[in-house]
PAPARO-265897 format. One record per residue (C-alpha): x, y, z. Coordinates in steps of 0.25 Angstrom, whole numbers, padded with zeros to 4 digits, always signed. Each point is the difference from the previous one (the first is absolute). Layout:
XYZ
...
END
This chain:
+0092+0069-0168
-0014+0004-0003
-0005-0006+0013
+0011+0009+0008
-0004+0013-0007
-0015-0003+0003
+0003-0003+0014
+0008+0013+0002
-0011+0008-0007
-0011-0006+0008
+0008+0003+0013
+0002+0015-0004
-0015+0002-0004
-0004-0007+0013
+0006+0012+0007
-0010+0009-0005
-0012-0008+0005
+0006-0002+0013
-0002+0015+0003
-0014-0003+0001
+0002-0012+0008
-0004-0008-0012
+0008-0011-0007
+0003-0004-0014
+0007+0005-0013
-0013+0003-0008
-0005+0011+0010
+0015+0004+0001
+0000+0002-0015
-0013+0008+0000
+0006+0010+0012
+0013+0001-0008
-0008+0005-0012
-0008+0010+0008
+0013+0007+0004
+0004+0001-0015
-0010+0012-0001
+0012+0008+0007
+0013-0006-0007
+0008+0007+0010
-0006-0008+0012
-0001-0013-0008
+0014+0000-0004
+0005+0003+0014
-0008-0011+0006
+0005-0010-0010
+0014+0004+0002
-0001-0001+0015
-0006-0013+0001
+0009-0006-0011
+0012+0005+0007
-0004-0006+0013
-0004-0013-0006
+0014-0001-0008
+0007+0003+0013
-0008-0011+0008
+0005-0010-0011
+0014+0005+0001
+0001-0003+0015
-0007-0013-0002
-0013+0002+0006
-0009-0012-0002
-0010+0003-0011
-0011-0007+0007
+0000+0012+0010
+0000+0010-0012
-0011-0006-0009
-0012+0006+0007
+0006+0014+0001
+0000+0001+0015
+0014+0005+0000
+0000+0009-0012
-0013+0008+0001
+0007+0010+0010
+0011+0003-0010
-0011+0002-0010
-0007+0010+0008
+0013+0008+0002
+0002+0000-0015
-0014+0005-0002
+0002+0011+0011
+0013+0005-0007
-0006+0000-0014
-0012+0008+0006
+0009+0011+0004
+0012+0000-0010
+0001+0000-0015
+0008-0013-0005
+0014+0004-0004
+0013-0009+0001
+0002+0006+0013
-0014-0003+0005
+0001-0014-0005
+0013-0002+0008
-0008+0006+0012
-0011-0010-0002
+0009-0012-0001
+0007+0003+0012
-0013+0003+0008
-0006-0013-0005
+0012-0009+0004
+0001+0008+0014
-0015-0003+0002
+0001-0015-0003
+0011-0001+0010
-0008+0008+0011
-0012-0009-0004
+0008-0013+0003
+0005+0006+0013
-0013+0005+0005
-0007-0013-0004
+0009-0008+0008
+0000+0009+0012
-0015+0002+0000
-0004-0015-0002
+0010-0005+0010
-0002+0010+0012
-0014+0005-0002
-0007-0010-0009
-0004+0011-0009
+0000+0003-0015
+0008+0012-0005
-0011+0005-0009
+0006+0013-0007
+0009+0005+0011
+0013-0002-0009
-0007+0009-0011
-0004+0011+0011
+0015+0000+0005
+0007+0000-0013
-0009+0009-0007
+0001+0010+0011
+0015-0001+0000
+0000+0002-0015
-0009+0012+0000
+0009+0006+0011
+0012-0003-0008
-0005+0006-0012
-0001+0013+0006
+0015+0000-0002
+0001-0006-0014
-0002+0012-0008
+0003-0008-0013
-0013-0007+0002
-0012+0006-0008
-0013+0002+0008
-0012-0003-0008
-0009+0005+0011
-0005-0005+0013
-0014-0007-0001
-0002+0005-0014
-0014+0000-0006
-0004-0004-0014
-0012+0007-0006
-0011-0011-0002
-0014+0002-0006
-0004-0011+0009
+0001+0010+0012
-0011+0009-0007
-0010-0011+0001
+0002-0006+0013
-0005+0005+0014
+0011+0003+0009
-0003-0011+0010
+0003-0010-0011
+0012+0006-0007
+0006+0002+0014
-0001-0015+0001
+0006-0003-0013
+0011+0010+0001
+0004-0006+0014
+0000-0014-0006
+0009+0004-0011
+0009+0007+0009
+0004-0014+0006
+0008-0001-0014
+0003+0015+0000
-0010+0001-0011
-0010+0010+0007
-0010+0000-0012
-0014-0004-0001
+0002-0009-0012
+0011-0008+0007
-0008-0001+0013
-0013-0005-0008
+0008-0011-0007
+0007-0004+0013
-0014+0000+0007
-0006-0009-0011
+0012-0009+0001
-0001-0001+0015
-0015-0003-0002
+0003-0011-0010
+0010-0006+0009
-0007+0000+0013
-0013+0006+0005
+0005+0000+0014
+0011+0009-0004
-0009+0009-0008
-0009+0001+0012
+0012+0004+0009
+0005+0010-0010
-0014+0007+0001
-0002-0001+0014
+0014+0004+0004
+0001+0012-0009
-0014+0006+0004
+0001-0003+0015
+0013+0007+0001
-0003+0011-0009
-0013+0004+0006
+0006+0000+0014
+0012+0008-0005
-0011+0010-0007
-0007+0001+0013
+0013+0003+0008
+0005+0011-0010
-0014+0006-0003
+0001-0002-0015
-0005-0012-0009
+0006+0006-0013
+0014+0001+0007
-0001-0014+0006
-0004-0006-0014
+0012+0007-0006
+0010-0006+0010
+0008-0010-0008
+0006-0006+0013
-0013-0006+0002
+0005-0012-0007
+0005-0004+0014
-0014-0003+0004
-0002-0009-0012
+0013-0008+0004
-0003-0001+0015
-0014-0005-0004
+0005-0011-0009
+0011-0004+0009
-0008-0002+0012
-0014-0003-0005
+0005-0011-0011
+0014-0004+0000
+0006-0001+0014
-0013-0003+0007
-0010-0010-0005
-0011+0007-0007
-0012+0001+0010
-0009+0010+0006
+0009+0001+0012
+0012+0003-0010
-0008+0010-0007
-0003+0007+0012
+0015+0000+0004
+0004+0006-0013
-0010+0011+0002
+0006+0003+0014
+0014+0000-0006
-0004+0009-0011
-0007+0010+0010
+0013+0000+0009
+0009+0003-0013
-0007+0013-0002
+0007+0006+0012
+0013-0006-0004
-0001+0004-0015
-0002+0015+0003
+0012+0000+0010
+0009-0007-0010
-0004+0010-0011
+0003+0012+0010
+0014-0006+0004
+0004-0005-0014
-0003+0013-0007
+0011+0007+0008
+0010-0009-0008
-0008+0001-0013
-0003-0015+0000
-0014-0007-0002
-0006-0008+0010
+0002-0012-0009
-0006-0013+0007
+0005+0003+0014
-0014+0001+0006
-0004-0013-0006
+0012-0007+0005
+0000+0005+0014
-0015-0002+0002
+0000-0014-0007
+0012-0006+0007
-0005+0005+0014
-0013-0007-0002
+0006-0012-0005
+0010-0001+0011
-0010+0003+0011
-0010-0010-0005
+0011-0010-0001
+0003+0002+0014
-0014-0003+0005
-0001-0012-0010
-0011+0006-0008
-0007-0013-0006
-0002+0007-0014
+0015+0003-0002
+0003-0006-0014
+0012-0010+0001
-0001-0004-0014
-0002+0011-0010
-0004-0004-0014
-0001+0008-0013
-0013+0007+0003
-0008+0002+0013
-0011-0010-0005
+0010-0011-0001
+0006+0003+0014
-0014+0000+0005
-0003-0013-0007
+0013-0007+0005
-0003+0005+0015
-0014-0004+0001
+0003-0014-0006
+0012-0002+0009
-0008+0004+0012
-0010-0011-0003
+0010-0010-0005
+0010+0000+0011
-0006+0002+0013
+0010-0007+0009
+0013+0005+0006
+0014-0001-0004
+0003-0008+0013
-0006-0013-0004
-0002-0013+0008
-0005-0014-0004
-0010-0006+0010
+0007-0006+0012
-0008-0013-0001
-0005-0011-0009
-0015-0003-0003
-0012+0009+0003
+0001+0010+0012
-0010+0011+0004
+0004+0015+0002
-0003+0002+0015
+0005+0014+0001
+0006+0009-0011
+0006+0014-0001
-0006+0010+0010
-0008-0011+0006
-0010+0002+0011
+0008-0007+0011
+0015+0001+0001
+0004+0005-0014
+0000+0015+0003
+0009+0012+0000
+0014-0003-0003
-0003-0015+0000
-0012+0001-0010
+0008-0007-0012
-0001-0014+0004
-0008-0013-0003
-0006-0011+0008
-0004-0013-0006
-0008-0012+0006
-0007-0012-0006
-0015-0001+0000
-0010-0010-0004
-0012+0002-0009
-0008+0004+0013
+0010+0011+0003
+0006-0007+0012
+0015+0000+0002
-0001-0013+0009
-0006-0013+0001
-0006-0007+0013
-0002+0010+0011
+0011+0009-0004
+0006-0001+0015
+0013-0006-0004
+0011+0005-0009
-0001-0012-0008
-0014+0002-0003
+0004+0012-0009
+0002-0003-0015
+0012+0009-0001
+0008-0005+0012
+0012-0007-0003
-0001+0002-0015
+0013+0004-0008
+0004+0015-0001
+0008+0003-0013
+0009+0011-0003
-0007+0011-0008
+0013+0006-0005
+0014-0004-0004
+0011+0005+0010
+0008-0001+0012
-0006-0004+0014
+0005+0011+0009
-0008-0003+0013
-0008-0011+0006
-0007-0003+0013
-0005-0014+0003
-0001-0003+0015
-0013+0007+0004
-0011-0009+0003
-0013-0001-0008
-0012+0006+0008
-0012-0008+0004
-0013+0004-0008
-0005+0014+0002
+0012+0004+0008
+0011+0009-0005
+0015+0003+0004
-0001+0016+0002
+0015+0000+0004
+0005-0006-0013
-0009+0005-0011
+0006-0006-0012
+0003-0014+0006
+0009-0009-0007
+0004+0006-0013
+0010+0001-0012
+0005+0013-0006
+0006-0001-0014
+0007+0010-0007
-0004+0002-0015
+0011+0005-0009
-0010+0010-0006
+0003+0008+0013
-0011-0004+0010
-0002-0010+0011
-0012-0010+0002
-0005-0005+0013
-0008-0013+0002
-0006-0001+0014
-0008-0009+0009
+0008-0013-0004
-0001-0013+0008
+0010-0002+0011
+0013-0007-0004
-0006-0002-0014
+0010+0009-0008
+0008-0007-0011
+0010+0012-0002
+0010+0007+0008
+0006+0014-0001
+0009+0002-0012
-0007-0011-0008
-0004+0004-0015
-0014-0003-0004
-0007-0001-0013
-0015+0003-0002
-0008-0012+0005
+0011-0005+0009
-0006-0006+0013
+0002+0010+0012
-0007-0008+0011
-0015-0003+0004
-0012+0009+0003
-0001+0002+0015
-0007+0008+0010
+0011+0008+0007
+0000+0014+0004
-0012+0009-0001
-0008-0010-0007
-0014-0004+0004
+0000-0012-0010
+0010-0007-0009
+0003+0009-0012
+0011+0005-0009
+0004+0015+0001
+0008+0007-0011
+0006+0014+0000
+0010+0008-0008
+0009+0009+0007
+0013+0009-0002
+0009-0006+0011
+0002-0013+0006
-0005+0004+0014
-0012-0009+0005
-0013+0007-0003
+0005+0012-0006
-0009+0010-0008
-0006-0006-0012
+0001+0003-0015
-0010-0003-0011
+0001-0012-0008
-0008-0010-0009
-0001-0015-0003
+0002-0006-0014
-0005-0012-0008
-0012-0004+0008
-0014-0005-0002
-0013+0005+0006
-0010-0010-0004
+0003-0002-0015
+0005+0015-0001
+0015+0001-0002
+0007+0013+0005
+0014+0003-0005
+0003+0010+0011
-0010+0005+0010
-0004+0003+0014
-0011-0011+0003
-0013+0004+0007
-0003-0005+0015
-0009-0012+0001
+0004-0006-0014
+0006-0013-0002
+0013+0000-0008
+0010-0010-0004
+0014+0001-0007
+0002-0005-0014
+0013-0005-0006
+0007+0004-0013
-0002-0010-0011
+0014-0002-0006
-0006-0004-0014
-0008+0013+0000
+0012+0008+0005
+0009-0006-0011
-0010+0002-0011
+0000+0015+0003
+0015+0001+0001
+0004+0009-0012
+0015+0001-0005
+0007+0012-0005
+0000+0001-0015
-0010-0011-0001
-0010+0002-0012
-0015-0004+0000
-0008+0000-0013
-0015+0001+0000
-0010-0001-0012
-0011+0011+0002
-0014-0005-0003
-0013+0009-0001
-0013-0007+0000
+0007-0013-0004
+0008+0005-0012
+0015+0003+0001
+0003+0015-0002
+0013+0003+0006
+0013-0005+0007
+0006+0004+0013
+0015-0001+0003
+0004+0002+0015
+0014+0000+0005
+0004-0001+0015
+0008+0012+0005
+0004+0007+0013
-0002+0014+0004
+0011+0008+0007
-0008-0002+0013
+0001-0015-0001
-0014-0002-0004
-0003-0010-0012
-0009+0004-0012
-0005-0006-0013
+0004+0010-0011
-0008-0001-0013
+0006+0012-0007
-0012+0009+0002
-0001-0002+0015
+0005-0006+0013
-0008-0010+0010
+0007+0000+0013
-0001-0013+0008
+0006-0007+0012
-0002-0010+0011
-0001+0004+0015
-0003-0008+0012
-0006-0011-0008
-0009+0008-0010
+0003+0003-0014
-0004+0014-0004
-0001+0009-0012
+0003+0013+0005
-0002+0011-0011
+0000+0002-0014
+0008+0011-0007
-0002+0004-0015
-0011-0002-0010
-0001-0015-0002
-0015-0004+0002
+0005-0015+0000
+0008+0003+0013
-0012+0006+0006
-0008-0012-0003
+0010-0009+0007
-0001+0009+0012
-0015-0001+0000
+0000-0015-0001
+0010-0002+0011
+0003+0011+0009
+0005-0009+0011
+0001-0015+0002
+0002-0008+0013
+0012-0010-0002
-0009-0010+0008
-0011-0009-0005
-0012-0005+0007
-0014-0003-0006
-0010+0011+0001
+0011+0010+0004
-0003+0014-0004
+0006+0014+0001
-0003+0014-0003
+0008+0012-0006
-0002+0013-0006
+0003+0005-0014
+0004+0014-0004
-0010+0007-0009
+0011+0003-0010
+0001-0015-0003
-0014-0002-0002
-0006+0013-0005
+0005+0009-0012
-0003+0013-0007
-0010+0010+0005
-0006-0009+0010
+0014-0003+0007
+0003+0015+0001
-0014+0004+0005
+0001-0012+0010
+0013+0004+0006
-0003+0015+0000
-0013-0003+0008
+0007-0010+0009
+0009+0012+0005
-0013+0004+0007
-0006-0013+0004
+0011-0011+0001
-0010-0012+0000
-0003+0003-0015
+0014-0006-0003
-0004-0014+0006
+0001-0011-0011
+0001-0014+0008
+0005-0013-0005
-0004-0013+0006
+0008-0012-0003
-0001-0015+0003
+0006-0013-0004
-0008-0008-0010
+0011-0011+0001
+0015-0001+0004
+0004+0008-0013
-0012+0008-0004
-0005+0013+0007
-0014+0006-0003
-0002+0015+0003
-0011+0011+0000
+0002+0014-0002
-0010+0010+0006
-0004+0014+0002
-0014+0005+0004
+0004+0015-0003
+0006-0003-0014
-0010-0011-0004
+0011-0011-0002
-0003-0014+0002
+0011-0009-0008
+0005-0014+0002
+0014-0005-0003
+0008-0013+0000
+0015-0003+0002
+0006-0014-0002
+0014-0001+0005
+0010-0008-0008
+0004-0013+0008
+0015+0004-0001
+0001+0015-0003
-0009+0012-0002
-0014+0000-0006
-0006-0009-0009
-0011+0010-0004
-0007+0013+0006
-0014+0003-0004
-0007+0013+0003
-0014+0004-0007
+0002-0004-0014
+0015+0000+0000
+0009-0012+0002
+0015+0000+0001
+0004-0014-0003
+0015-0005+0002
+0007-0003-0013
+0006-0014+0000
END
């Protein structure tokens, strides 16, 4: 019972923090307390959000979708807006309840429409719609008692603050319909404490928009008294730090959007004034959604695809993922066994150009760099000629060509560019073409199903091929030689360096590695499985850690410690720790010690990864690093280098030149399941027997 009450309370409080694009019931409780200065507004807000939440549970909306306040902050805003205009009476309470429920319904509807058709958030559009409707309808409700439109409360703080600063504070407070300097000051401090990036955007957004506004109307005092300037703050926050990854480019975009909104704001004020309606957040919504939509169309690289609790965490996640996962979703294994050389890669200098730039050519070369023995005048002199060609994907063979002759050395068939080939349809939605195979060497026919590693035929020299090699490309159709699509290779070695998913470099010798079944089984975790560790500091036992294996709604597994979650999974032959949520330092240590592990063993094999700042650095240093990283992304770089010590033990190094980090860690796998111990710095997690 207590757990359910706490869950409901936290969900309702999170609605308040969601107004400022923050997440968490603690901040939500603070923002709720700020509204208590005006009991009329506070009670209307609470009634609206509780009504919406009760209705959501009544119609069986999944609580998982309600807990962060995303669906209920619009009803909250509507309640605040009604409480700002009308005194609370039984009739007003009924008005607030119905408006709150109506807003929730519109929120659910618009969210599904916007996300499905436009790939856009709804922001506070439901609030603008329902509040405008409520204000228009209220003109006919003579039994509602108006407490005043944009009332002001005398504050001694106004006497001591310059207009340019009190204007900021009042505009910030107006977001909660509390346009008072004291409320704005507390909000500003709360934002500063939560996120330095958001604090910067509040300052920059307000003053850039207000100064432009002042220059346009010819009066700074009037501009600084315009409470609708909170739209500048919201636009700056949304575009500079929430929906776009914080960076100098995103900050510039936010400034451009704020500048554009000055025109829209004044036009909305003129039009809405005819009906006695405030501008609300209409300028913020129109400008923000327009910029998000357009930048989505042009595939702006800094469009945030994973929005976390604060911009610093979004930035940390984005930068880390950029370094950790450099490959593509279209993944192939190498189409050969043993060591081959990349002869030509993407956008190669010979034939991989234009619409056919996403392709790879492989040859076999000796230590001297030669691809042939003897004089190289005969096809059999070439090391690659006649070698097995393997399927890089699992799928259905849809097209083959096998009758074309192999060209003599230094000659090419310009009439049949692709030569003998196999085209395979991968069920992930693309086609793979393997070309220049040896005449009459194919081991498959159209309609055959092939697995990764299945033999397709032999390497030849058919088609436009000056010497025997394997050509691989990915395309959208089964047409021979169609336009190519980006892809990457998984599980290969370049020297002793292992790559999980990468585009190999030209001129490098690479070879595939196979998944080790024992390692794969050792790192297979079962739902509801418990793992117990004793915690040692400097050799002395200080604590215990209990982990339970659970699964998130999206199907991702995680270790739950009660204080946090460590998400993990296996993909394409590699075990990953993906991210940590919550406040459990032990889970961060596990992440640091083993962000990824190849499920393959070879002596001296090593690999690299990147660790998020939030898992290594804490306190002021963490906040300062992430804030400065928004201006210079390389500050975020914390590298991990791992290597096999033996077939069950991994040694790692964690380094960052900018942050002065140089740590070692060791992980020993249990022979049957999980980890025997994990050591980072002076801390050890030792599995309990």
